[in-house]
C-alpha positions as CSV (number, residue, x, y, z in Angstrom):
1,X,23.2,87.6,139.2
2,X,23.7,84.6,141.5
3,X,23.2,81.1,140.1
4,X,19.9,79.5,141.3
5,X,19.8,75.9,142.7
6,X,18.1,73.5,140.4
7,X,15.6,71.3,142.4
8,X,15.6,67.5,142.2
9,X,12.8,66.2,140.0
10,X,10.4,63.3,140.5
11,X,10.5,60.1,138.4
12,X,7.5,61.3,136.3
13,X,9.0,64.8,135.8
14,X,12.1,63.1,134.4
15,X,9.9,60.8,132.3
16,X,8.1,63.8,130.8
17,X,11.3,65.7,129.9
18,X,12.8,62.7,128.2
19,X,9.6,61.5,126.4
20,X,10.4,63.6,123.3
21,X,13.2,61.2,122.5
22,X,10.7,58.5,121.8
23,X,9.5,60.5,118.8
24,X,13.0,61.4,117.7
25,X,14.0,57.8,117.8
26,X,10.9,56.6,116.0
27,X,11.8,58.8,113.1
28,X,15.5,58.1,113.3
29,X,14.8,54.3,113.7
30,X,12.8,54.2,110.5
31,X,15.6,56.0,108.7
32,X,18.3,53.6,110.1
33,X,16.3,50.4,109.4
34,X,14.9,51.3,105.9
35,X,17.0,53.8,104.0
36,X,19.5,51.3,102.5
37,X,16.6,49.2,101.4
38,X,14.9,52.3,99.9
39,X,18.1,53.0,98.0
40,X,18.1,49.5,96.7
41,X,14.4,49.7,95.7
42,X,15.5,52.7,93.6
43,X,18.4,50.9,92.0
44,X,21.5,51.8,94.1
45,X,24.5,49.5,94.1
46,X,26.3,48.4,97.3
47,X,29.3,50.7,96.9
48,X,27.0,53.7,96.3
49,X,25.2,53.3,99.6
50,X,27.8,54.9,101.9
51,X,28.0,58.0,99.9
52,X,24.2,58.2,99.8
53,X,24.2,58.2,103.6
54,X,26.5,61.2,103.7
55,X,23.6,63.4,104.7
56,X,23.5,62.1,108.3
57,X,27.0,63.1,109.4
58,X,27.3,66.3,107.3
59,X,24.1,67.7,108.7
60,X,25.2,66.7,112.2
61,X,28.6,68.4,111.7
62,X,27.0,71.7,110.6
63,X,23.7,71.8,112.3
64,X,24.3,70.6,115.8
65,X,27.0,73.2,116.9
66,X,25.0,76.0,115.3
67,X,21.7,75.0,116.9
68,X,23.6,74.4,120.2
69,X,25.0,77.9,120.1
70,X,21.7,79.4,119.2
71,X,19.8,77.6,121.9
72,X,22.4,78.7,124.5
73,X,21.6,82.3,123.5
74,X,17.8,81.8,123.4
75,X,15.4,82.7,126.1
76,X,11.7,83.6,125.9
77,X,9.3,83.7,128.9
78,X,6.7,81.6,127.1
79,X,8.7,79.4,124.7
80,X,11.8,78.8,126.8
81,X,15.4,78.1,125.8
82,X,15.5,74.7,124.0
83,X,11.8,74.0,123.3
84,X,11.5,76.3,120.2
85,X,14.1,74.1,118.5
86,X,12.3,71.0,119.6
87,X,9.2,72.2,117.8
88,X,10.8,73.5,114.6
89,X,12.8,70.3,114.2
90,X,9.8,68.1,114.9
91,X,7.5,69.8,112.4
92,X,10.2,69.7,109.6
93,X,11.1,66.1,110.4
94,X,7.5,64.9,110.4
95,X,6.8,66.5,107.0
96,X,9.9,64.9,105.5
97,X,9.1,61.5,106.9
98,X,5.8,61.5,105.2
99,X,7.3,62.5,101.8
100,X,10.5,60.3,102.0
101,X,9.0,56.9,100.8
102,X,7.3,58.5,97.9
103,X,10.7,59.3,96.3
104,X,10.8,58.2,92.7
105,X,14.6,58.4,92.2
106,X,17.8,58.0,94.2
107,X,18.6,61.7,94.1
108,X,15.2,62.5,95.5
109,X,15.5,60.0,98.4
110,X,19.0,61.4,99.1
111,X,17.7,64.9,99.1
112,X,14.9,64.0,101.5
113,X,17.5,62.3,103.8
114,X,19.5,65.6,103.9
115,X,16.4,67.5,105.0
116,X,15.3,64.8,107.4
117,X,18.7,64.6,109.1
118,X,18.9,68.4,109.4
119,X,15.5,68.5,111.0
120,X,16.3,65.6,113.4
121,X,19.5,67.4,114.4
122,X,17.5,70.6,115.1
123,X,15.5,68.7,117.7
124,X,18.2,66.3,118.9
125,X,21.0,68.5,120.1
126,X,18.8,70.8,122.3
127,X,17.1,67.7,123.7
128,X,20.4,66.4,125.0
129,X,21.3,69.8,126.4
130,X,17.8,70.0,127.9
131,X,18.6,67.2,130.3
132,X,21.7,68.9,131.6
133,X,19.9,72.2,131.8
134,X,17.1,71.1,134.1
135,X,18.5,68.3,136.2
136,X,20.9,68.8,139.2
137,X,24.3,67.1,138.8
138,X,23.2,64.2,141.1
139,X,20.3,63.3,138.8
140,X,22.1,63.6,135.4
141,X,22.8,59.8,135.2
142,X,19.0,59.2,135.8
143,X,18.1,61.7,133.1
144,X,20.3,60.2,130.5
145,X,19.3,56.7,131.5
146,X,15.6,57.7,131.0
147,X,16.6,59.2,127.7
148,X,18.2,55.9,126.8
149,X,15.0,54.1,127.8
150,X,12.9,56.2,125.4
151,X,15.5,55.9,122.6
152,X,15.1,52.1,122.9
153,X,11.3,52.2,123.1
154,X,11.0,54.6,120.1
155,X,13.3,52.4,118.1
156,X,11.2,49.3,119.0
157,X,8.0,50.9,117.7
158,X,9.8,52.0,114.5
159,X,11.3,48.6,113.9
160,X,8.0,46.7,114.5
161,X,6.0,48.9,112.0
162,X,6.9,47.1,108.8
163,X,6.4,43.6,110.4
164,X,3.1,44.7,111.9
165,X,1.8,46.1,108.6
166,X,2.8,43.0,106.7
167,X,1.8,40.3,109.1
168,X,-1.1,41.8,111.2
169,X,-2.6,44.4,108.8
170,X,-1.9,42.2,105.8
171,X,-0.5,44.8,103.4
172,X,1.1,43.6,100.2
173,X,4.8,42.8,100.3
174,X,5.5,44.3,96.8
175,X,4.1,47.1,94.7
176,X,2.6,46.4,91.3
177,X,4.9,49.0,89.6
178,X,8.1,48.0,91.4
179,X,8.2,51.2,93.4
180,X,8.7,51.5,97.2
181,X,6.0,49.2,98.7
182,X,2.9,50.6,100.6
183,X,3.9,49.2,104.0
184,X,7.1,51.3,103.9
185,X,5.1,54.4,103.0
186,X,2.6,53.9,105.8
187,X,5.4,53.1,108.3
188,X,7.0,56.5,107.6
189,X,3.6,58.3,107.9
190,X,3.1,56.8,111.4
191,X,6.6,57.8,112.3
192,X,6.0,61.4,111.3
193,X,2.9,61.6,113.5
194,X,4.8,59.9,116.4
195,X,7.7,62.3,116.1
196,X,5.6,65.4,116.4
197,X,3.3,64.0,119.0
198,X,6.1,63.0,121.4
199,X,7.9,66.3,121.1
200,X,4.7,68.2,121.8
201,X,4.1,66.1,124.9
202,X,7.5,67.1,126.3
203,X,7.1,70.7,125.3
204,X,3.8,71.1,127.1
205,X,4.7,69.0,130.2
206,X,8.1,70.4,131.1
207,X,9.0,73.8,132.3
208,X,12.4,75.3,131.5
209,X,14.3,77.4,134.0
210,X,15.1,81.1,133.4
211,X,18.7,82.3,132.6
212,X,19.7,82.8,136.3
213,X,19.8,79.0,136.7
214,X,22.7,78.9,134.3
215,X,24.8,81.7,135.6
216,X,28.2,80.6,136.8
217,X,28.9,83.6,139.0
218,X,31.1,85.5,136.6
219,X,30.0,87.4,133.6
220,X,31.0,85.6,130.5
221,X,32.3,87.5,127.4
222,X,29.6,87.6,124.7
223,X,30.9,85.7,121.7
224,X,29.7,85.2,118.2
225,X,29.3,81.7,116.8
226,X,32.8,81.3,115.2
227,X,34.6,82.7,118.3
228,X,32.4,80.6,120.6
229,X,33.2,77.4,118.7
230,X,36.9,78.2,118.5
231,X,36.9,78.9,122.2
232,X,35.1,75.7,122.9
233,X,37.8,73.8,120.9
234,X,40.6,75.6,122.9
235,X,38.9,74.9,126.3
236,X,37.8,71.4,125.4
237,X,37.5,69.4,128.7
238,X,39.8,66.5,129.4
239,X,36.8,64.2,129.2
240,X,36.3,65.1,125.6
241,X,39.9,64.4,124.7
242,X,39.9,61.0,126.4
243,X,36.6,59.9,124.9
244,X,37.4,61.1,121.4
245,X,39.1,57.9,120.1
246,X,36.4,55.8,121.8
247,X,33.7,57.7,120.1
248,X,35.5,57.7,116.7
249,X,35.7,53.9,116.4
250,X,32.3,53.4,118.1
251,X,30.4,55.4,115.6
252,X,32.5,54.1,112.7
253,X,31.3,50.6,113.6
254,X,27.7,51.7,114.1
255,X,27.6,53.4,110.8
256,X,28.8,50.3,108.9
257,X,26.0,48.4,110.7
258,X,23.4,50.9,109.6
259,X,24.8,50.9,106.0
260,X,24.6,47.2,105.5
261,X,22.8,45.2,108.3
262,X,19.3,45.4,106.7
263,X,20.4,44.3,103.3
264,X,22.8,41.7,104.8
265,X,20.0,40.0,106.6
266,X,17.9,40.0,103.4
267,X,20.8,38.4,101.4
268,X,22.8,36.4,104.0
269,X,20.0,34.9,106.0
270,X,17.0,35.0,103.7
271,X,18.8,34.5,100.4
272,X,17.0,37.3,98.7
273,X,18.8,39.4,96.1
274,X,15.8,41.0,94.3
275,X,14.5,44.0,96.2
276,X,11.1,43.6,94.5
277,X,10.6,40.0,95.6
278,X,8.4,38.8,98.5
279,X,11.4,37.0,100.0
280,X,13.2,40.4,100.2
281,X,10.1,41.9,101.9
282,X,10.3,39.1,104.5
283,X,14.0,39.8,105.0
284,X,13.4,43.5,105.4
285,X,10.6,42.9,107.9
286,X,12.8,40.6,109.9
287,X,15.7,43.1,109.7
288,X,13.4,45.6,111.3
289,X,12.4,43.1,113.9
290,X,16.1,42.7,114.7
291,X,16.4,46.5,115.1
292,X,13.4,46.4,117.3
293,X,14.7,43.5,119.4
294,X,18.0,45.2,120.1
295,X,16.1,48.3,121.1
296,X,14.0,46.2,123.5
297,X,17.3,45.1,125.0
298,X,18.4,48.7,125.1
299,X,15.6,50.0,127.2
300,X,15.5,46.9,129.5
301,X,19.2,47.2,130.1
302,X,18.9,50.9,130.6
303,X,16.9,50.2,133.7
304,X,19.7,48.2,135.4
305,X,22.6,50.3,134.1
306,X,22.7,52.7,137.1
307,X,23.1,49.9,139.6
308,X,25.8,48.3,137.5
309,X,27.6,51.6,137.1
310,X,27.6,52.1,140.9
311,X,29.4,48.8,141.3
312,X,32.0,49.0,138.5
313,X,32.0,52.6,137.4
314,X,30.8,54.2,134.1
315,X,34.0,53.6,132.2
316,X,34.3,49.9,132.9
317,X,30.6,49.5,132.2
318,X,31.0,51.3,128.8
319,X,33.9,48.9,128.0
320,X,31.8,45.8,128.7
321,X,28.9,47.1,126.7
322,X,31.0,48.0,123.6
323,X,32.7,44.6,123.7
324,X,29.3,42.9,123.8
325,X,28.1,45.0,120.8
326,X,31.3,44.2,118.8
327,X,31.1,40.5,119.4
328,X,27.4,40.6,118.5
329,X,28.1,42.1,115.1
330,X,31.0,39.8,114.4
331,X,28.9,36.8,115.3
332,X,26.4,37.6,112.5
333,X,28.9,36.1,110.0
334,X,28.3,32.7,111.6
335,X,24.5,32.9,111.8
336,X,22.2,31.5,109.1
337,X,19.0,31.2,111.1
338,X,16.8,34.2,111.5
339,X,16.0,33.5,115.1
340,X,19.7,33.1,116.1
341,X,20.2,36.7,114.8
342,X,18.4,37.8,118.0
343,X,21.3,36.4,120.1
344,X,23.7,38.6,118.1
345,X,21.5,41.6,118.4
346,X,21.4,41.2,122.2
347,X,25.0,42.4,122.4
348,X,24.2,45.3,120.0
349,X,21.3,46.4,122.3
350,X,23.5,46.4,125.4
351,X,26.1,48.5,123.6
352,X,23.5,51.0,122.3
353,X,22.1,51.6,125.8
354,X,25.6,52.6,126.9
355,X,26.5,54.5,123.8
356,X,23.6,56.9,124.0
357,X,23.9,57.6,127.7
358,X,27.3,57.0,129.4
359,X,29.5,59.3,127.3
360,X,27.1,62.2,127.9
361,X,27.0,61.5,131.6
362,X,30.8,61.5,131.7
363,X,31.1,64.9,130.0
364,X,28.1,66.7,131.5
365,X,29.8,67.8,134.7
366,X,32.8,69.3,132.8
367,X,30.7,71.6,130.6
368,X,29.9,75.3,131.6
369,X,26.1,75.5,132.2
370,X,25.7,78.6,130.0
371,X,27.4,76.9,127.1
372,X,26.0,73.4,127.3
373,X,24.5,73.6,123.8
374,X,27.6,74.4,121.9
375,X,29.8,72.0,123.9
376,X,27.3,69.2,123.2
377,X,27.4,70.1,119.5
378,X,31.2,70.0,119.7
379,X,31.2,66.6,121.3
380,X,29.1,65.5,118.4
381,X,32.1,66.1,116.1
382,X,33.5,62.9,117.4
383,X,30.5,61.1,116.1
384,X,30.0,62.7,112.7
385,X,33.7,62.9,111.6
386,X,34.0,59.0,111.5
387,X,30.7,58.9,109.8
388,X,31.9,61.3,107.1
389,X,35.0,59.2,106.6
390,X,32.9,56.1,106.2
391,X,30.5,57.8,103.8
392,X,33.2,59.2,101.6
393,X,35.7,56.3,101.7
394,X,33.9,53.1,102.4
395,X,32.4,52.8,99.0
396,X,36.0,52.4,97.7
397,X,36.7,49.8,100.4
398,X,33.5,47.9,99.5
399,X,34.4,47.8,95.8
400,X,38.1,47.2,95.9
401,X,38.8,45.3,99.2
402,X,35.6,43.6,100.2
403,X,34.2,42.7,96.8
404,X,30.9,44.4,97.7
405,X,30.3,41.8,100.4
406,X,27.8,43.4,102.8
407,X,28.3,40.8,105.5
408,X,32.0,41.6,105.7
409,X,31.2,45.2,106.2
410,X,28.9,44.4,109.1
411,X,31.6,42.2,110.7
412,X,34.2,44.9,110.2
413,X,31.8,47.3,112.1
414,X,31.9,44.8,114.9
415,X,35.7,44.8,114.9
416,X,35.7,48.6,115.2
417,X,33.4,48.4,118.3
418,X,35.8,45.9,119.9
419,X,38.6,48.3,119.2
420,X,36.6,51.1,120.8
421,X,36.1,48.9,123.9
422,X,39.8,48.4,124.2
423,X,40.4,52.2,123.9
424,X,37.9,52.7,126.7
425,X,40.3,51.1,129.1
426,X,42.7,54.0,128.6
427,X,40.0,56.5,129.8
428,X,40.8,57.9,133.3
429,X,38.1,60.2,134.5
430,X,37.0,61.3,138.0
431,X,33.7,59.9,139.2
432,X,33.8,57.3,136.4
């Protein structure tokens, strides 16, 4: 069967196919901005937090390649190729988001996080492959940029929810029984609705192409999952190998930020150490504002990234963005005013816009169309492996080397981003 030519899509068609990421990021943003605080509400100590976050990378390591492989092999005339996984993941994630803040013990919250991350990964990996499936090569950068836009927008909405509920709706900052406050619970409820709603919008507005659009001319040997994954490792494109160390230190730095930034702002800037105090609630709300602000920067910067990339190339742009993010995190150590934190987070937002788009644009042209899912899952290994290392080992670092200083952990995350930026200069790819 001859491969069919994929037509160029309009702006609004690309908008519709990327819209689902708004929901994914809404749910994920609530998780990133609030899980460490939820653990502290339930009595977790600083050195325990990395291990409690282990769910995120472990589920990504296991789930994404499997779902990628399965979605590569899926086709239904009505439900399509990737969209069944969008829907299943969205339903499970939405239910878990609603239940999560009602956790009454650390083990329960950690268990919910495992389920939530598995569900998000069921939706996320096919969504990334979805872009490469539908768009012709000349529109891939636009597709991933639009995806970056919605990632930023969804994160903004997630980040603003606690502040909105506290300052506009007027909900209580603490709970009478010392449990997770009501504003956190309602934020997660809204996130669950947004996740499912956004994914349904993309499912109903975007048509997937039949298998002939992914044929590469030669019949490919039918492989099981293990052989398929092994073959993917053996035939790993050069772009994967060059970007691997960049991805490693990038995501190591990001994970340290997600571990400790929220509680660092509460303690370092607001001077709050009691999770059940009103001052801590103010710090948590502002931390979410910071997450929201850098997400605003992300989707604004995403609009100008294509024009910058045309002038300097994707690789140089990625270097500059990672450097900005690293300097932003390091600078937090010198900031004691809540509003000056926004200057630091500007760099983080610029970095995030690049992190969620440019690496995928660089590898997309090197991946066989019929195996897009499993290769995207394989590329995710370079994200989850450093996260697993951080989750398993950084508790020891916190306790023995950093004296449980959360600010030092955030600044170290910035140093890792700067290192990743330096390694980017070693990347030599065509059309970069």
